C-alpha positions as CSV (number, residue, x, y, z in Angstrom):
1,M,-30.8,-30.7,39.2
2,F,-33.9,-29.6,40.1
3,T,-38.2,-29.3,39.1
4,G,-38.7,-25.4,39.8
5,I,-40.8,-26.3,42.1
6,I,-40.5,-24.4,45.3
7,E,-39.9,-26.2,48.5
8,A,-39.8,-23.0,50.7
9,T,-38.0,-19.9,50.9
10,G,-35.9,-17.7,53.3
11,K,-34.0,-14.9,53.4
12,I,-30.6,-13.8,53.4
13,A,-29.0,-13.4,56.5
14,T,-25.2,-12.9,55.7
15,V,-22.8,-12.0,53.7
16,Q,-19.2,-11.9,54.0
17,P,-16.3,-11.7,51.7
18,L,-14.1,-14.7,50.6
19,E,-10.9,-13.9,49.3
20,G,-10.9,-12.8,46.2
21,E,-14.3,-11.7,44.2
22,G,-16.5,-13.8,45.9
23,L,-18.8,-13.9,48.5
24,R,-20.4,-16.7,51.0
25,V,-23.8,-16.2,51.9
26,M,-25.8,-17.0,54.7
27,I,-29.6,-18.2,54.1
28,A,-31.8,-18.2,56.7
29,S,-34.5,-20.0,57.2
30,E,-37.6,-21.3,59.7
31,T,-39.2,-23.7,56.4
32,L,-36.6,-25.9,54.7
33,D,-36.2,-28.8,56.0
34,M,-33.2,-29.2,56.7
35,S,-32.6,-32.5,58.3
36,D,-32.0,-35.1,55.2
37,V,-29.5,-31.9,54.0
38,K,-25.4,-33.0,54.3
39,L,-22.1,-30.4,53.3
40,G,-21.9,-31.0,49.6
41,D,-25.6,-31.1,48.1
42,S,-26.6,-28.8,45.9
43,I,-29.8,-26.4,46.1
44,A,-30.8,-23.7,44.5
45,V,-31.3,-20.2,46.0
46,N,-33.7,-17.9,43.4
47,G,-32.8,-20.3,40.4
48,A,-29.3,-21.1,41.6
49,C,-27.9,-23.8,41.7
50,M,-25.9,-23.8,45.0
51,T,-23.4,-26.2,47.1
52,V,-23.4,-26.4,51.1
53,V,-20.9,-25.2,52.5
54,H,-22.1,-25.3,56.1
55,K,-25.1,-25.7,57.7
56,G,-27.1,-25.2,61.5
57,P,-30.9,-25.6,62.4
58,H,-32.2,-23.2,60.5
59,S,-29.6,-21.9,57.7
60,F,-27.6,-22.8,55.0
61,K,-24.3,-21.0,54.0
62,F,-22.4,-21.7,50.0
63,D,-19.6,-19.4,48.4
64,I,-21.1,-17.7,44.5
65,S,-18.3,-17.3,43.0
66,A,-16.7,-13.1,40.7
67,E,-18.7,-15.0,37.6
68,S,-22.2,-16.4,39.5
69,L,-22.6,-13.3,41.0
70,R,-21.9,-11.5,36.6
71,C,-24.3,-13.6,36.1
72,T,-26.9,-13.4,38.4
73,V,-29.4,-10.8,40.0
74,G,-29.7,-10.4,43.9
75,L,-28.4,-13.0,45.5
76,E,-25.6,-10.9,47.1
77,E,-28.5,-8.5,48.7
78,P,-28.9,-8.8,52.7
79,G,-32.6,-9.3,54.0
80,R,-34.1,-10.5,50.1
81,E,-36.3,-13.7,50.5
82,M,-34.9,-16.1,48.0
83,N,-37.2,-19.2,46.6
84,L,-35.0,-22.4,48.0
85,E,-35.1,-26.2,45.7
86,K,-33.2,-28.6,47.1
87,A,-31.9,-31.1,44.9
88,L,-34.7,-33.6,42.7
89,R,-33.0,-38.0,43.8
90,F,-34.1,-40.4,41.8
91,G,-37.7,-42.0,42.8
92,D,-38.5,-38.2,43.1
93,R,-41.9,-36.8,41.2
94,L,-41.5,-34.8,38.4
95,D,-44.7,-31.8,39.2
96,G,-42.1,-29.4,37.1
97,H,-39.6,-29.3,34.7
98,L,-36.2,-30.6,34.3
99,V,-33.9,-27.4,36.0
100,S,-30.2,-27.3,35.5
101,G,-30.3,-24.1,38.0
102,H,-27.9,-22.8,35.8
103,V,-29.1,-19.1,35.4
104,D,-28.9,-17.9,31.5
105,G,-30.1,-14.8,31.6
106,V,-31.6,-11.9,33.8
107,G,-34.3,-10.9,32.7
108,E,-36.6,-7.5,33.6
109,V,-40.6,-7.4,35.2
110,M,-42.4,-5.6,32.8
111,K,-45.9,-6.2,34.5
112,F,-47.8,-7.8,37.5
113,A,-50.8,-7.8,37.7
114,Q,-54.1,-9.3,39.4
115,I,-56.6,-10.7,36.4
116,G,-59.5,-12.5,38.0
117,E,-57.9,-15.6,40.6
118,S,-54.7,-15.1,39.0
119,W,-51.7,-13.1,38.1
120,Q,-50.2,-12.1,35.1
121,L,-45.8,-11.2,34.9
122,V,-44.3,-10.2,31.7
123,V,-40.7,-10.1,31.7
124,Q,-38.3,-8.4,29.1
125,A,-35.8,-11.2,28.5
126,P,-31.6,-10.9,26.8
127,K,-32.2,-11.7,22.7
128,S,-29.9,-14.3,23.7
129,L,-32.3,-15.7,25.1
130,A,-35.0,-15.8,22.2
131,R,-34.8,-18.6,20.4
132,F,-35.0,-21.0,23.7
133,I,-38.3,-19.4,24.5
134,A,-41.8,-20.9,22.4
135,I,-45.1,-20.8,24.0
136,K,-46.3,-23.1,26.0
137,G,-42.7,-23.7,26.6
138,S,-41.3,-24.2,30.1
139,I,-38.7,-20.8,31.5
140,V,-37.7,-20.9,34.3
141,I,-37.9,-17.1,36.9
142,N,-36.5,-17.0,39.8
143,G,-36.1,-20.5,40.2
144,V,-39.8,-21.2,40.0
145,S,-41.6,-23.9,36.7
146,L,-43.6,-22.4,35.0
147,T,-45.4,-21.6,31.7
148,T,-45.2,-19.3,28.9
149,N,-48.5,-18.7,27.2
150,Q,-46.9,-15.2,25.4
151,V,-43.5,-14.2,23.3
152,K,-43.4,-11.5,21.7
153,D,-40.5,-10.7,20.2
154,M,-38.6,-7.8,19.2
155,A,-35.7,-5.7,17.3
156,D,-33.1,-6.9,20.8
157,R,-34.8,-7.9,23.5
158,C,-38.2,-10.7,23.3
159,I,-41.2,-10.1,26.0
160,L,-42.9,-13.3,27.6
161,S,-45.7,-13.5,30.1
162,V,-46.7,-16.2,32.5
163,N,-50.2,-17.2,35.0
164,L,-50.1,-18.2,38.4
165,I,-52.2,-19.5,40.3
166,P,-52.5,-18.0,44.3
167,H,-50.8,-21.1,45.3
168,T,-47.8,-20.1,43.4
169,V,-47.6,-16.0,44.5
170,Q,-48.3,-17.1,48.1
171,V,-45.4,-19.8,48.4
172,T,-42.6,-18.1,46.3
173,N,-41.4,-14.8,46.5
174,L,-42.4,-13.1,43.5
175,K,-45.2,-12.0,45.4
176,H,-43.1,-8.8,45.9
177,L,-42.0,-8.1,42.3
178,K,-42.4,-4.5,41.2
179,V,-42.7,-3.1,37.6
180,G,-38.5,-2.6,36.7
181,E,-36.9,-5.2,39.1
182,K,-34.4,-7.9,38.0
183,V,-35.6,-12.0,37.7
184,N,-32.9,-14.9,37.2
185,L,-34.1,-17.0,33.8
186,E,-33.6,-20.2,33.3
187,V,-34.7,-21.4,30.2
188,D,-35.6,-25.3,28.9
189,L,-33.3,-27.8,29.5
190,I,-34.2,-29.7,26.3
191,A,-33.9,-26.5,23.5
192,R,-31.0,-25.7,24.6
193,Y,-29.2,-29.0,24.2
194,L,-31.2,-29.3,20.4
195,E,-30.2,-25.8,19.6
196,R,-27.0,-27.1,19.9
197,M,-26.8,-30.2,17.8
198,L,-29.1,-29.0,15.7
199,P,-27.0,-26.9,12.6
200,E,-24.0,-29.6,12.8
201,T,-26.7,-32.1,11.0
202,E,-30.1,-30.1,9.7
203,P,-29.9,-26.0,8.9
204,F,-33.8,-24.7,10.9
205,E,-35.2,-24.2,8.5
206,A,-34.9,-26.8,6.4
207,L,-36.3,-29.4,9.7
208,K,-39.0,-26.7,9.6
209,K,-40.2,-26.9,5.8
210,R,-39.6,-31.7,6.6
211,M,-41.7,-31.2,10.0
212,G,-44.5,-29.5,8.2
213,N,-44.7,-31.4,5.1
214,A,-44.6,-34.5,7.6
């Protein structure tokens, strides 16, 4: 588990093919504390949970399967900057929200512009994720825990808008985003489980009606 609060950034240093369709990727980072990292630990790389298979003083390697490559974007591009977060430990402060590190889909940047002291980021998400995205709800973009300010459902997609404070822009790779660029998305963990359970217990419309009359 993670929180979506980025600890450091690093760059993809090497990409090596494995047997089959997988890859072994090395991340180099001068700012990620590797002193408490051991083989088998989990590190979120641009929002995707990866297992450390080799570590150095300022680097680590992970293996990425063909399925993970299919569901994510950017994890195989040498030189690309990655957002990094080590796994949450019991007793740690939860400053973001509960993040699984399982990417649910790939979105596309529609707008990234500075407005006053903040930055507005507008992302087009797959229609399949629309039911999990709510105004003032949580969304993970490239591993960063963010709050949705606007949500607009379209026939074939969902458009969401978030605001980034200067600190977030400064310490993450979101500062490099451009219109048309792809990003990794993870929806709220609680919303995902509710969607699985509610249809078997009570229809959504009936539930909303009952809650409205409470």
